[in-house]
TIBASE-441830 format. One record per atom (N, C-alpha, C): residue number from 1; residue in three letters; x negated, y negated, z. Coordinates in pm, whole numbers. Each point is the difference from the previous one (the first is absolute). Layout:
// TIBASE-441830
   seq   type     east    north       up
   NUM    ala        X        Y        Z
...
END
This chain:
// TIBASE-441830
   seq   type     east    north       up
     1    met      315    -1289     2791
     1    met       33      129       58
     1    met      -64       14      137
     2    thr       75       53       95
     2    thr      -54       27      132
     2    thr      -39      146       17
     3    glu       58       86      -83
     3    glu      -36      141        1
     3    glu      -48       40     -139
     4    phe     -103       81       -3
     4    phe      -59       41     -127
     4    phe        4      152      -11
     5    pro      102       55      -67
     5    pro        9      147      -11
     5    pro     -119       56      -77
     6    gly      -38      120       34
     6    gly     -111       64      -68
     6    gly       29       24     -147
     7    val     -106        0      -80
     7    val       14       11     -145
     7    val      -82      117      -52
     8    ser       65       85      -80
     8    ser      -68      108      -71
     8    ser      -10      -39     -147
     9    tyr     -122      -16      -49
     9    tyr      -22      -26     -142
     9    tyr      -15      135      -71
    10    ile       64       15     -115
    10    ile       -9      126      -75
    10    ile      -53      -29     -140
    11    met      -93       83      -45
    11    met      -65      -25     -129
    11    met      -29      132      -72
    12    pro       67       28     -114
    12    pro      -43      113      -83
    12    pro     -123      -40      -80
    13    val      -96       89      -12
    13    val     -129      -36      -59
    13    val      -42      105     -103
    14    leu      -42      -48     -116
    14    leu      -53       89     -105
    14    leu      -98      -79      -86
    15    asn     -124       46       -7
    15    asn     -103      -62      -85
    15    asn      -13     -150       27
    16    glu      -28      -34      126
    16    glu       -9     -140       40
    16    glu     -132      -32       69
    17    ala     -107       67      -38
    17    ala     -128      -18       69
    17    ala      -48     -144       -3
    18    ser       27      -71     -109
    18    ser      -50     -137      -14
    18    ser       81     -102       79
    19    tyr      121       38       40
    19    tyr       89      -97       63
    19    tyr       37       34      143
    20    leu      -16      125       41
    20    leu       59       45      126
    20    leu      -56      -73      122
    21    glu     -131      -13       10
    21    glu      -58      -61      119
    21    glu       48     -143       18
    22    glu        6      -76     -108
    22    glu       46     -139        8
    22    glu      147       -6       42
    23    ala       82       91      -55
    23    ala      142        1       36
    23    ala       19       35      146
    24    val      -72      101       48
    24    val       11       40      140
    24    val      -43     -114       92
    25    ser     -106      -69      -37
    25    ser      -48     -112       82
    25    ser      105     -109       13
    26    ser       68      -31     -111
    26    ser      101     -105        3
    26    ser      119       40       87
    27    ile       26      129       10
    27    ile      112       49       82
    27    ile      -35       -4      148
    28    leu     -117       52       35
    28    leu      -37        8      141
    28    leu      -40     -136       57
    29    ala      -22      -99      -88
    29    ala      -34     -135       46
    29    ala      123      -88       18
    30    gln      118       59       -8
    30    gln      123      -78       17
    30    gln        5      -70      135
    31    glu       42     -128       -3
    31    glu       16      -78      123
    31    glu      139       30       56
    32    tyr        7      109       73
    32    tyr      128       48       53
    32    tyr      -27       64      135
    33    ala       78      -40       99
    33    ala      -29       42      137
    33    ala       45      142       32
    34    gly       89       56      -83
    34    gly       50      133       28
    34    gly     -100      110      -36
    35    glu       31      121       46
    35    glu      -84      116      -30
    35    glu        4       30     -149
    36    lys     -112       48      -55
    36    lys       -9       29     -144
    36    lys      -62      137      -23
    37    glu       48       67     -104
    37    glu      -64      122      -50
    37    glu       16        1     -151
    38    leu      -92       68      -68
    38    leu        3       10     -146
    38    leu      -10      146      -39
    39    val      101       49      -74
    39    val        1      140      -44
    39    val      -28        3     -150
    40    leu     -109       68      -37
    40    leu      -37       15     -141
    40    leu       39      140      -46
    41    ala       83        7     -105
    41    ala       37      128      -59
    41    ala      -91       24     -120
    42    leu      -94       91       15
    42    leu     -107       19      -97
    42    leu       38      100     -107
    43    gly        7      -48     -125
    43    gly       25       87     -113
    43    gly     -128       67      -48
    44    pro        9       82     -105
    44    pro     -118       71      -52
    44    pro      -84      -91      -90
    45    ser      -67      -96       60
    45    ser      -80      -96      -76
    45    ser     -119       69      -68
    46    thr      -40      -55     -113
    46    thr     -115       52      -72
    46    thr     -123      -88       20
    47    asp       14     -107       79
    47    asp     -115      -83       34
    47    asp      -30       19      149
    48    ser      -68      -94       62
    48    ser      -41       16      140
    48    ser      101      -58       99
    49    thr      125      -18      -44
    49    thr      101      -63       86
    49    thr       12       72      135
    50    asn       13      130       -2
    50    asn       24       74      125
    50    asn     -120       -8       94
    51    asp     -120       -4      -56
    51    asp     -120      -17       84
    51    asp        0     -138       66
    52    val       38     -102      -77
    52    val        8     -135       57
    52    val      102       -2      112
    53    ala      116       63      -23
    53    ala      106        3      101
    53    ala      -48       70      128
    54    lys      -71      110      -15
    54    lys      -49       73      118
    54    lys     -100      -84       79
    55    gln      -88      -72      -71
    55    gln      -95      -86       68
    55    gln       70     -111       78
    56    leu      104      -57      -61
    56    leu       75     -106       65
    56    leu       71       53      125
    57    ser       57      121       -9
    57    ser       74       55      114
    57    ser      -91       35      116
    58    val     -124       41      -31
    58    val      -96       29      107
    58    val      -31     -126       79
    59    gly       -4     -112      -70
    59    gly      -35     -127       65
    59    gly      115      -69       69
    60    asp      124       46      -20
    60    asp      114      -70       59
    60    asp      112      102       28
    61    pro       31       27      126
    61    pro      101      101       33
    61    pro      141      -39      -42
    62    arg       21     -125      -38
    62    arg      133      -41      -47
    62    arg       30       52     -140
    63    ile     -101       52      -69
    63    ile       17       50     -136
    63    ile       26      151        8
    64    ile      113       41      -53
    64    ile       44      141        3
    64    ile        4       51     -144
    65    leu      -52      118      -24
    65    leu       -3       59     -134
    65    leu       94      118       -9
    66    val       78        5     -107
    66    val       82      118      -29
    66    val      -24       40     -145
    67    asp       10      128      -29
    67    asp      -23       50     -135
    67    asp      128       -7      -82
    68    asn      -16      -45     -125
    68    asn      111       -4      -96
    68    asn      -47       76     -124
    69    pro        2      134        3
    69    pro      -64       80     -106
    69    pro       53      -29     -140
    70    leu      128      -32      -14
    70    leu       56      -26     -132
    70    leu      -31     -141      -49
    71    gly      -35      -89       89
    71    gly      -39     -135      -38
    71    gly      114      -91      -41
    72    arg      124       45       15
    72    arg      113      -83      -44
    72    arg       34     -104      106
    73    thr       32     -120      -47
    73    thr       24     -112       90
    73    thr      110       27      103
    74    pro      122       41      -39
    74    pro      105       15      102
    74    pro      -32      108      103
    75    ile      -67      107      -44
    75    ile      -39      105       95
    75    ile     -100      -57      100
    76    gly     -100      -73      -50
    76    gly      -98      -61       88
    76    gly       62      -98       98
    77    leu       95      -80      -47
    77    leu       67      -95       88
    77    leu       75       73      112
    78    asn       71      106      -35
    78    asn       76       74      100
    78    asn      -92       70      100
    79    leu     -109       57      -49
    79    leu      -96       63       91
    79    leu      -56     -103       99
    80    ala      -31     -119      -52
    80    ala      -56     -104       85
    80    ala      101      -50      102
    81    ile      126      -18      -42
    81    ile      103      -44       95
    81    ile       18      101      112
    82    arg        5      127      -37
    82    arg       21      105      101
    82    arg     -119       14       94
    83    ala     -119      -35      -49
    83    ala     -120        9       84
    83    ala      -19     -125       86
    84    ser       79     -104      -24
    84    ser      -10     -124       76
    84    ser       97        2      117
    85    arg       -9      -99       90
    85    arg       80        8      121
    85    arg       56     -133       48
    86    leu      -39     -115      -58
    86    leu       37     -130       55
    86    leu      131      -50      -63
    87    pro       70      -93       65
    87    pro      137      -35      -40
    87    pro       14      -77     -131
    88    ile     -105      -67      -47
    88    ile        5      -70     -128
    88    ile      -91       73      -99
    89    val       52       26     -119
    89    val      -76       68     -105
    89    val      -25      -99     -113
    90    ile     -126      -19      -35
    90    ile      -36      -93     -107
    90    ile      -76       75     -108
    91    arg       57        0     -119
    91    arg      -68       64     -113
    91    arg     -107      -95      -53
    92    val     -118       53      -23
    92    val     -111      -78      -56
    92    val      -60       78     -117
    93    asp      -82      -69      -77
    93    asp      -55       58     -122
    93    asp     -150      -23       -2
    94    ala      -74       99      -49
    94    ala     -145      -13       -4
    94    ala      -45     -109      -96
    95    his       83      -41      -93
    95    his      -34     -108      -92
    95    his       57     -132       45
    96    ser       34       -9      128
    96    ser       58     -124       50
    96    ser      -85      -57      113
    97    glu       11     -131       17
    97    glu      -64      -69      111
    97    glu      108      -80       70
    98    ile       25       29      126
    98    ile      104      -73       70
    98    ile      -63     -109       86
    99    pro       56     -121       -3
    99    pro      -55     -109       82
    99    pro       13       32      148
   100    lys      -78      -69       82
   100    lys       -8       34      142
   100    lys      132      -18       74
   101    asn       88      -86      -51
   101    asn      128      -23       69
   101    asn      113       84      -58
   102    tyr      -32       93      -91
   102    tyr      103       76      -71
   102    tyr       88       81       96
   103    thr      -62       72       92
   103    thr       77       86       90
   103    thr       90      -84       90
   104    arg      -56     -103       61
   104    arg       81      -83       90
   104    arg      116      -63      -74
   105    arg      -28      -59     -116
   105    arg      106      -64      -77
   105    arg      106      103      -42
   106    gly      -45      115      -45
   106    gly       94      102      -46
   106    gly       89       53      110
   107    val      -57       27      118
   107    val       79       51      112
   107    val       96     -108       49
   108    glu      -46     -125        6
   108    glu       89     -110       39
   108    glu      118      -10      -97
   109    thr      -29        9     -131
   109    thr      106      -10      -99
   109    thr       97      117       11
   110    leu      -53      119       27
   110    leu       83      119       14
   110    leu      110      -22      104
   111    tyr      -38      -60      114
   111    tyr       97      -21      107
   111    tyr       80     -129      -22
   112    arg      -64     -104      -52
   112    arg       71     -126      -25
   112    arg      113       19     -100
   113    ala      -26       80     -106
   113    ala      100       21     -105
   113    ala       91      119       31
   114    asp      -23       66      113
   114    asp       75      121       36
   114    asp       -5      100     -116
   115    ala     -120       17      -55
   115    ala      -21       87     -116
   115    ala      -57      134       46
   116    his        5       98      -90
   116    his      -63      130       24
   116    his     -118       25      -93
   117    asp      -18      -87      -98
   117    asp     -115        8      -90
   117    asp      -29     -141      -49
   118    val     -126      -41        9
   118    val      -42     -134      -43
   118    val     -118       13      -94
   119    gly        1      -80     -106
   119    gly     -113       -3      -93
   119    gly      -28     -141      -44
   120    gly     -117      -19      -62
   120    gly      -40     -133      -45
   120    gly      -54       -1     -141
   121    leu      -88      -94      -27
   121    leu      -55      -21     -134
   121    leu     -121       88      -27
   122    met       -4       57     -121
   122    met     -120       69      -49
   122    met      -88     -106      -66
   123    asp     -104      -41       67
   123    asp      -90     -104      -50
   123    asp     -115       65      -76
   124    ala       24       31     -128
   124    ala      -99       71      -81
   124    ala     -124      -85      -20
   125    lys     -117       64        7
   125    lys     -127      -69      -19
   125    lys      -97       96      -67
   126    gly     -114      -50      -44
   126    gly      -94       86      -72
   126    gly     -144      -31       32
   127    arg      -83      101      -20
   127    arg     -144      -14       21
   127    arg      -77      -10     -130
   128    thr       58       53     -107
   128    thr      -63       -3     -131
   128    thr       88      -81      -94
   129    pro      -54      -45     -117
   129    pro       84      -77      -93
   129    pro      126       75      -41
   130    val      -10      130      -32
   130    val      119       76      -41
   130    val      100        8      115
   131    gln      -49       28      121
   131    gln       91       11      114
   131    gln       64     -135       31
   132    arg      -75     -109      -16
   132    arg       58     -133       23
   132    arg      106      -32     -104
   133    gly      -24       40     -125
   133    gly      100      -21     -104
   133    gly      127       80       29
   134    ile      -16      125       42
   134    ile      116       83       33
   134    ile       74      -60      121
   135    ala      -75      -49       98
   135    ala       63      -62      118
   135    ala       83     -121      -41
   136    ala      -51      -80      -93
   136    ala       76     -117      -46
   136    ala      128       44      -70
   137    ala       -5      110      -73
   137    ala      120       52      -65
   137    ala      101       48      104
   138    tyr      -47       56      110
   138    tyr       89       41      108
   138    tyr       77     -120       56
   139    his      -68     -113       12
   139    his       63     -119       58
   139    his      100      -65      -95
   140    ser      -17       23     -128
   140    ser       85      -65      -99
   140    ser      138       63       -6
   141    lys      105      -83      -12
   141    lys      135       53      -17
   141    lys       12       73     -134
   142    phe      -83      -36      -97
   142    phe        0       70     -128
   142    phe      -54      142       16
   143    gly      -80       23      103
   143    gly      -60      131       19
   143    gly       98      103       52
   144    phe       72      -33      108
   144    phe       86       98       65
   144    phe      145      -44       11
   145    gly       35     -110      -62
   145    gly      141      -39       -1
   145    gly       49      -65      127
   146    gly      -94      -35       90
   146    gly       37      -82      113
   146    gly       45       66      128
   147    pro      -36      129       33
   147    pro       34       49      134
   147    pro      -57      -91      107
   148    ala       72      -14      110
   148    ala      -39      -95      104
   148    ala     -143       24       49
   149    tyr      -38      127       16
   149    tyr     -131       27       59
   149    tyr     -115      -27      -95
   150    his       29      -22     -128
   150    his     -105      -40      -94
   150    his       -8     -151      -14
   151    ser      112      -66      -23
   151    ser       -2     -142      -36
   151    ser       60      -90      106
   152    gly       55       55      105
   152    gly       52      -81      109
   152    gly      149      -27      -12
   153    ala       63      -26      114
   153    ala      142      -33        7
   153    ala       24      -55      140
   154    pro      114      -63       23
   154    pro       29      -47      136
   154    pro       13      119       96
   155    glu      -25      -25      126
   155    glu       14      104      101
   155    glu      146       45        9
   156    gly       20      130       15
   156    gly      136       48       14
   156    gly       10      149      -27
   157    pro      123       54        1
   157    pro       21      142      -29
   157    pro      -53       36     -138
   158    ala      -48      123      -14
   158    ala      -61       43     -125
   158    ala       44      142      -34
   159    glu      -17       34     -128
   159    glu       32      135      -46
   159    glu     -104      100       48
   160    ser     -125      -43       -3
   160    ser     -110       88       39
   160    ser     -107      -84       67
   161    ala     -101       63       55
   161    ala     -107      -73       69
   161    ala     -135       57      -41
   162    tyr      -96      -89      -22
   162    tyr     -135       44      -34
   162    tyr      -68       54      126
   163    leu      -52      121       -9
   163    leu      -59       74      110
   163    leu      105       29      106
   164    gly       26      -90       94
   164    gly      107       23       95
   164    gly      -45       -1      145
   165    ile       74      -73       83
   165    ile      -18       -2      144
   165    ile      132       50       59
   166    phe       -2      115       66
   166    phe      122       72       38
   166    phe       13       14      151
   167    arg      125        7       46
   167    arg       29       54      133
   167    arg       -5      153      -13
   168    arg      -70       66       89
   168    arg      -17      144      -13
   168    arg      134       74       -4
   169    glu       98      -49       74
   169    glu      126       73        9
   169    glu       74        9     -133
   170    val      -34      -87      -94
   170    val       71        4     -129
   170    val      -29      130      -73
   171    phe     -119       57       19
   171    phe      -33      127      -66
   171    phe       81      114       59
   172    glu       25       -6      129
   172    glu       82      103       63
   172    glu      145      -10      -47
   173    glu       44     -121      -31
   173    glu      139      -21      -39
   173    glu       24       31     -148
   174    val      -84      -52      -90
   174    val       28       14     -144
   174    val      -91      102      -67
   175    gly     -100       50       71
   175    gly      -91       96      -59
   175    gly     -131      -65      -43
   176    tyr      -91       85      -41
   176    tyr     -134      -45      -39
   176    tyr       -5      -27     -150
   177    tyr     -119      -25      -50
   177    tyr      -17      -22     -145
   177    tyr       40      126      -76
   178    asn       63      -21     -115
   178    asn       44      112      -84
   178    asn     -122       58      -71
   179    glu      -38      122       36
   179    glu     -123       59      -53
   179    glu       14       48     -144
   180    glu      123       -1      -54
   180    glu       19       33     -141
   180    glu      -41     -115      -90
   181    leu       -4     -121       54
   181    leu      -30     -120      -78
   181    leu     -148      -34       16
   182    trp      -77       31     -103
   182    trp     -143      -29        7
   182    trp      -24     -150       -2
   183    arg       95      -73      -56
   183    arg       -5     -147       -2
   183    arg      138      -53       34
   184    ala        6     -130       27
   184    ala      127      -69       30
   184    ala       67       55      125
   185    gln      -74       75       81
   185    gln       58       54      122
   185    gln       33     -110      101
   186    asp      -71     -114       -8
   186    asp       30     -110       91
   186    asp      135      -63      -32
   187    trp       30      -13     -131
   187    trp      131      -55      -38
   187    trp      113       91       49
   188    glu      -17      130      -16
   188    glu      106       94       38
   188    glu       19        1      152
   189    leu     -108      -12       76
   189    leu       13       -8      145
   189    leu       73     -127       40
   190    cys      -33     -112      -65
   190    cys       70     -125       29
   190    cys      148       10      -34
   191    leu       34       74     -105
   191    leu      141       21      -34
   191    leu       72       69      115
   192    arg      -61      104       57
   192    arg       64       71      112
   192    arg       11      -89      124
   193    ile     -101      -83       21
   193    ile        6      -93      114
   193    ile      116      -97      -17
   194    arg       16      -53     -121
   194    arg      109      -94      -25
   194    arg      136       70        6
   195    gln        8      122      -50
   195    gln      126       74        5
   195    gln       41       33      144
   196    ala      -98        7       90
   196    ala       28       27      141
   196    ala       45     -127       73
   197    gly        7     -111      -72
   197    gly       46     -124       60
   197    gly     -109      -86       59
   198    his     -126       35      -28
   198    his     -112      -77       54
   198    his      -54      -96     -106
   199    thr      -88      -88       44
   199    thr      -51     -106      -86
   199    thr     -144       28      -42
   200    val      -27      -16     -130
   200    val     -136       -7      -54
   200    val      -27     -148      -25
   201    trp     -112      -51       48
   201    trp      -22     -145        4
   201    trp     -130      -37      -73
   202    phe        6     -107      -78
   202    phe     -119      -54      -68
   202    phe      -46     -125       71
   203    asp     -128       -3       38
   203    asp      -61     -117       64
   203    asp     -120      -44      -83
   204    pro       12     -112      -73
   204    pro     -110      -43      -86
   204    pro     -126      -43       76
   205    glu       11      -20      132
   205    glu     -118      -35       78
   205    glu      -91      120       23
   206    leu       51      120      -26
   206    leu      -81      121       12
   206    leu      -70       25     -134
   207    lys     -121      -43      -13
   207    lys      -74       13     -124
   207    lys     -108      107       15
   208    val        9      101      -86
   208    val      -94      113        5
   208    val      -92       -6     -121
   209    gly     -129      -13       24
   209    gly      -95        5     -111
   209    gly       -3      140      -59
   210    tyr       10        8     -133
   210    tyr       10      131      -67
   210    tyr      -93        0     -121
   211    tyr      -79      106      -13
   211    tyr      -89       16     -115
   211    tyr       63       97     -100
   212    pro       45      -49     -115
   212    pro       62       88      -99
   212    pro     -104       83      -72
   213    arg       43       74     -101
   213    arg      -92       80      -81
   213    arg     -109      -90      -58
   214    asp     -117       59      -21
   214    asp     -113      -80      -49
   214    asp      -41       36     -143
   215    ser       88       72      -72
   215    ser      -23       28     -141
   215    ser      135       10      -70
   216    phe        0      -31     -129
   216    phe      125        7      -75
   216    phe       47      145      -15
   217    lys      -93       92       -7
   217    lys       38      141      -11
   217    lys       80       44      122
   218    ser      -49      -35      120
   218    ser       72       40      121
   218    ser      128      -80       18
   219    leu        3     -125      -47
   219    leu      123      -79        5
   219    leu      108       62      -88
   220    ile      -39       45     -119
   220    ile       96       64      -91
   220    ile       57      127       63
   221    ser      -88       81       62
   221    ser       46      122       66
   221    ser       97      -32      113
   222    gln      -34     -100       80
   222    gln       88      -40      111
   222    gln      134      -50      -53
   223    ser       -3      -83     -104
   223    ser      123      -57      -54
   223    ser       92      108      -56
   224    met      -58       97      -69
   224    met       83      106      -56
   224    met       64       83      110
   225    ala      -78       34      104
   225    ala       56       76      112
   225    ala      108      -80       71
   226    ser      -22     -130       17
   226    ser       99      -85       67
   226    ser      130       -4      -79
   227    gly       -9      -15     -131
   227    gly      119       -2      -83
   227    gly       77      130        4
   228    thr      -74      111       -2
   228    thr       65      132        3
   228    thr       76       20      131
   229    trp      -62      -35      112
   229    trp       66       20      128
   229    trp      111     -102       23
   230    arg      -12     -120      -55
   230    arg      111      -94       10
   230    arg      122       54      -75
   231    ala      -23       66     -113
   231    ala      110       62      -74
   231    ala       60      115       80
   232    glu      -83       75       70
   232    glu       52      109       83
   232    glu       90      -57      111
   233    ile      -41     -112       58
   233    ile       85      -66      100
   233    ile      133      -40      -63
   234    ala       -5      -57     -120
   234    ala      124      -41      -68
   234    ala       89      120      -31
   235    arg      -62      115      -30
   235    arg       77      122      -28
   235    arg       70       49      126
   236    arg      -67       -9      112
   236    arg       53       57      124
   236    arg       95      -94       73
   237    phe      -28     -131      -11
   237    phe       75      -96       80
   237    phe       50     -114      -88
   238    pro      130      -17      -13
   238    pro       53     -111      -80
   238    pro      -51     -136       48
   239    glu      -26      -11      133
   239    glu      -49     -126       54
   239    glu     -141      -32      -48
   240    gly      -69      101      -51
   240    gly     -137      -20      -45
   240    gly      -14      -51     -140
   241    lys      112      -19      -69
   241    lys       -2      -48     -139
   241    lys       23     -150       -2
   242    ser      -84      -71      -74
   242    ser       13     -144      -15
   242    ser      -14      -37     -147
   243    leu       66     -107      -41
   243    leu      -10      -43     -139
   243    leu     -144      -34      -37
   244    arg      -78      -47       98
   244    arg     -138      -37      -34
   244    arg      -83      122      -39
   245    his       45      120       41
   245    his      -72      121      -39
   245    his       17       32     -148
   246    asp      102      -58      -63
   246    asp       22       25     -143
   246    asp      -87      -87      -90
   247    val      -57     -107       57
   247    val      -77      -94      -83
   247    val     -127       63      -56
   248    pro      -84       66       82
   248    pro     -122       61      -58
   248    pro       29      104     -108
   249    pro       99       92       16
   249    pro       28       92     -110
   249    pro       41      -71     -128
   250    leu       80     -107       11
   250    leu       38      -76     -119
   250    leu     -122      -66      -62
   251    leu      -90      -48       84
   251    leu     -124      -59      -50
   251    leu      -83      104      -73
   252    leu      -14      119       60
   252    leu      -76      107      -64
   252    leu       61       37     -135
   253    leu      132        9       -4
   253    leu       68       30     -125
   253    leu      -28     -107     -104
   254    gly        5     -127       42
   254    gly      -25     -109      -93
   254    gly     -143        0      -52
   255    val      -96       23       89
   255    val     -141        2      -41
   255    val      -26      118      -94
   256    ala       53      118       35
   256    ala      -20      118      -84
   256    ala       64      -19     -137
   257    thr      120      -57       -1
   257    thr       68      -26     -128
   257    thr      -80      -99      -84
   258    gly      -53     -103       66
   258    gly      -79      -99      -72
   258    gly     -125       58      -60
   259    leu      -69       87       75
   259    leu     -120       63      -54
   259    leu       34       93     -116
   260    ala      113       72       13
   260    ala       43       86     -110
   260    ala       35      -82     -123
   261    ala       67     -114       21
   261    ala       35      -87     -112
   261    ala     -124      -55      -69
   262    thr     -105      -25       76
   262    thr     -125      -50      -58
   262    thr      -60      102      -95
   263    val       14      129       34
   263    val      -51      106      -87
   263    val       91       22     -121
   264    ile      132       -5       25
   264    ile       96       33     -105
   264    ile       16     -111     -103
   265    glu        0     -125       45
   265    glu       35     -112      -87
   265    glu      -83       -8     -129
   266    pro     -132       15        5
   266    pro      -76       -5     -126
   266    pro       37      113      -97
   267    leu       43      114       53
   267    leu       32      115      -83
   267    leu      132      -17      -75
   268    val       92      -79       60
   268    val      133      -14      -60
   268    val       27     -143      -48
   269    arg     -104      -82        1
   269    arg       18     -143      -30
   269    arg       68      -21     -133
   270    glu      -41       72     -103
   270    glu       55      -23     -135
   270    glu      140       58      -16
   271    ala       22      117       64
   271    ala      127       69      -24
   271    ala      110      -40       99
   272    ala      -36      -54      114
   272    ala      100      -27      103
   272    ala       86     -121      -35
   273    pro      128        6       30
   273    pro       87     -117      -16
   273    pro      -47     -115       89
   274    thr       39     -119      -34
   274    thr      -41     -118       75
   274    thr       38       10      147
   275    arg      121       51       26
   275    arg       47       10      138
   275    arg      -90       94       82
   276    val      -42      110      -60
   276    val      -89       93       68
   276    val     -135      -65       28
   277    ser      -50      -74      -97
   277    ser     -129      -69       18
   277    ser        6     -101      114
   278    val      114      -70        9
   278    val       16      -97      109
   278    val       -3       70      135
   279    val       73      113        9
   279    val        4       75      126
   279    val     -139       51       36
   280    leu      -73       51      -97
   280    leu     -135       50       26
   280    leu      -93     -112       47
   281    asn       13     -116      -62
   281    asn      -84     -113       39
   281    asn       32      -48      141
   282    leu      130        2       35
   282    leu       38      -37      136
   282    leu      -56      101      101
   283    ala       11      128      -36
   283    ala      -53      103       89
   283    ala     -151      -14       17
   284    lys      -70      -34     -107
   284    lys     -145      -18        7
   284    lys      -39     -111       96
   285    ala       90      -95       19
   285    ala      -32     -115       85
   285    ala        3       33      149
   286    val       71      109       38
   286    val       18       29      142
   286    val     -132       21       72
   287    pro      -92       84      -50
   287    pro     -127       17       72
   287    pro      -78     -131       11
   288    ala        3      -80     -104
   288    ala      -72     -128        3
   288    ala       60      -95      103
   289    val      133       -4        6
   289    val       66      -88       98
   289    val      -32       47      142
   290    tyr        6      131       23
   290    tyr      -32       52      133
   290    tyr     -144      -32       37
   291    ala      -92       19      -94
   291    ala     -141      -30       26
   291    ala      -18     -148       34
   292    ala       72      -86      -71
   292    ala      -11     -145       26
   292    ala       53      -34      140
   293    ile      111       63       39
   293    ile       57      -26      133
   293    ile      -95       52      108
   294    ala      -56      120      -22
   294    ala      -95       56       96
   294    ala     -122      -91       14
   295    leu      -48      -53     -113
   295    leu     -115      -89        4
   295    leu       34     -127       77
   296    ala      118      -57      -27
   296    ala       41     -120       71
   296    ala       14       26      149
   297    ala       57      117       36
   297    ala       15       34      141
   297    ala     -135       19       67
   298    gly      -95       58      -73
   298    gly     -133       17       55
   298    gly      -71     -133       21
   299    leu       13      -90      -96
   299    leu      -67     -130        9
   299    leu       61      -88      109
   300    thr      127       22       32
   300    thr       65      -79      105
   300    thr        6       74      133
   301    ser      -63      117        8
   301    ser       -1       78      125
   301    ser      -91      -67      102
   302    asn       -5       56      120
   302    asn      -85      -58      104
   302    asn     -143       49       -6
   303    ala      -36       71     -108
   303    ala     -139       44      -18
   303    ala      -91     -121      -13
   304    lys     -123       13       49
   304    lys      -97     -108       -7
   304    lys      -96       24     -117
   305    gly       -6      -94      -89
   305    gly      -92       10     -112
   305    gly       64       66     -120
   306    leu      -50      -36     -118
   306    leu       58       48     -125
   306    leu      -10      150      -14
   307    lys     -115       58       38
   307    lys      -18      145      -16
   307    lys      105       76       81
   308    asp       20      -38      126
   308    asp       97       71       83
   308    asp      142      -22      -50
   309    lys       29     -117      -55
   309    lys      134      -27      -55
   309    lys       26       88     -122
   310    leu     -102       17      -85
   310    leu       16       86     -117
   310    leu       17      147       42
   311    leu      -71       40      105
   311    leu       17      136       51
   311    leu      139       19       59
   312    ala       54     -105       63
   312    ala      138        8       49
   312    ala       96       19     -116
   313    ala      -24      -70     -110
   313    ala       85       16     -119
   313    ala       -6      144      -52
   314    cys     -116       61        6
   314    cys      -14      139      -43
   314    cys       68       97       98
   315    ala        9      -41      126
   315    ala       61       88      100
   315    ala      150       14      -20
   316    phe       66     -102      -54
   316    phe      146        7      -13
   316    phe       46      119      -87
   317    pro      -54       19     -121
   317    pro       43      118      -75
   317    pro      -41      131       66
   318    ala     -110        0       77
   318    ala      -41      121       71
   318    ala       95       32      116
   319    ile       76      -99       42
   319    ile      105       22      101
   319    ile      132       35      -67
   320    his       42      -85      -96
   320    his      135       11      -57
   320    his       21      126      -84
   321    leu      -89       23      -97
   321    leu       27      105      -99
   321    leu      -12      141       59
   322    pro     -105       32       79
   322    pro        0      133       62
   322    pro      116       19       97
   323    trp       35     -106       74
   323    trp      114       10       92
   323    trp      126       35      -79
   324    ala       20      -67     -113
   324    ala      118       26      -83
   324    ala        0      142      -53
   325    phe     -115       47      -46
   325    phe       -9      138      -51
   325    phe       33       99      112
   326    gly      -57      -25      119
   326    gly       29       88      112
   326    gly      147       -5       40
   327    tyr       60     -117       -5
   327    tyr      140      -13       37
   327    tyr       90       78      -95
   328    ile      -27      -11     -129
   328    ile       79       75      -99
   328    ile      -18      150       22
   329    lys     -125       42       21
   329    lys      -27      141       27
   329    lys       74       47      124
   330    gly       -4      -80      105
   330    gly       65       37      125
   330    gly      150        7      -10
   331    arg       60      -88      -77
   331    arg      145        0      -14
   331    arg       49      126      -71
   332    phe      -78       46      -97
   332    phe       42      116      -79
   332    phe      -51      132       58
   333    cys     -119       -2       58
   333    cys      -64      126       41
   333    cys      -22       11      151
   334    gly       23     -106       72
   334    gly      -28        2      143
   334    gly     -149      -24       26
   335    ala      -35       -3      128
   335    ala     -137      -35       38
   335    ala      -77      117       60
   336    ala       56      119       -4
   336    ala      -67      115       61
   336    ala     -140       16      -56
   337    gly      -96        9       89
   337    gly     -138       23      -42
   337    gly      -75     -125      -39
   338    thr       66     -117        0
   338    thr      -65     -123      -39
   338    thr      -75      -58      118
   339    val     -128      -22      -15
   339    val      -80      -57      108
   339    val     -110      -86      -59
   340    asp      -27     -111       66
   340    asp     -112      -84      -36
   340    asp     -120       48       81
   341    lys     -100       54      -67
   341    lys     -111       63       69
   341    lys     -106      -99       48
   342    gly       20     -129      -28
   342    gly     -101      -98       37
   342    gly      -22       -9      150
   343    arg      108      -18       74
   343    arg       -7       -7      146
   343    arg      140        2       57
   344    val       10        8      131
   344    val      130        2       65
   344    val       70     -132      -24
   345    lys      129       11      -32
   345    lys       81     -121      -14
   345    lys      146       42       -2
END
């Protein structure tokens, strides 16, 4: 590139005291010749996140703070975009670490591919054994069913983009993030970009370090909220429905039926016809088969060491089953009021 357009980084922030300074450092250390600014949309954190943000902004005039009283991700993103001014908008996350060449590579790809939104790989990693196990589950195709930004794919047009590197004018043309969608707002924005005749592009060379949840409790909460909002997307937009979304609910049904059969079978063993007993025994096998597959997936994951591999195996049901429950709930009841209180996502 001979010209380097200015870049506005936008980041919604909530309860990120432990991660914010490191994330901001990785952004402002980008090896990119163009002008840079970082807009932090500060939600109502209950830790010292906002104090950390204020200290960082005092030390660097490129850091701009805006208030996001409701703390919702799409509202924070829109506030940050409107408070920014440079021609390229790059969404970043407080739980992410972007490599030093991320901005240059992303902007080059944006123009090379004649795209309006570019995204790359979510390179999940962990600091603790549980977080490392969850990160390994993120990388596994068994964990999320193989979206390009989790497990990789060839470079090319995509349905959606992780985080996103945008031309500013696309927001003026198709609108900003949908503030009704507490989650999955990135997918819906990409849908409008594609409907406008523009390209969303996946570049596997753009690898973003990402720290997932660090406890199974918070992972379960996140998975349930994700499933509920994915169902809301499917309710609103026919394009948002995929056959792969039906697999976790079927799995949940099978596991629940198997557990029920385990309780019922001893009670009816003597009185039940042979055919009923066979059906109950088959149903009882479903949870065991799923557990065996999850264990095998954990042991063959990219986790290092037996302990982390076993934790990855435990992460799979914490992803699949709450997601399925949330998806069923969302399909029948909608997602109004559903929020994952762990952090912005």
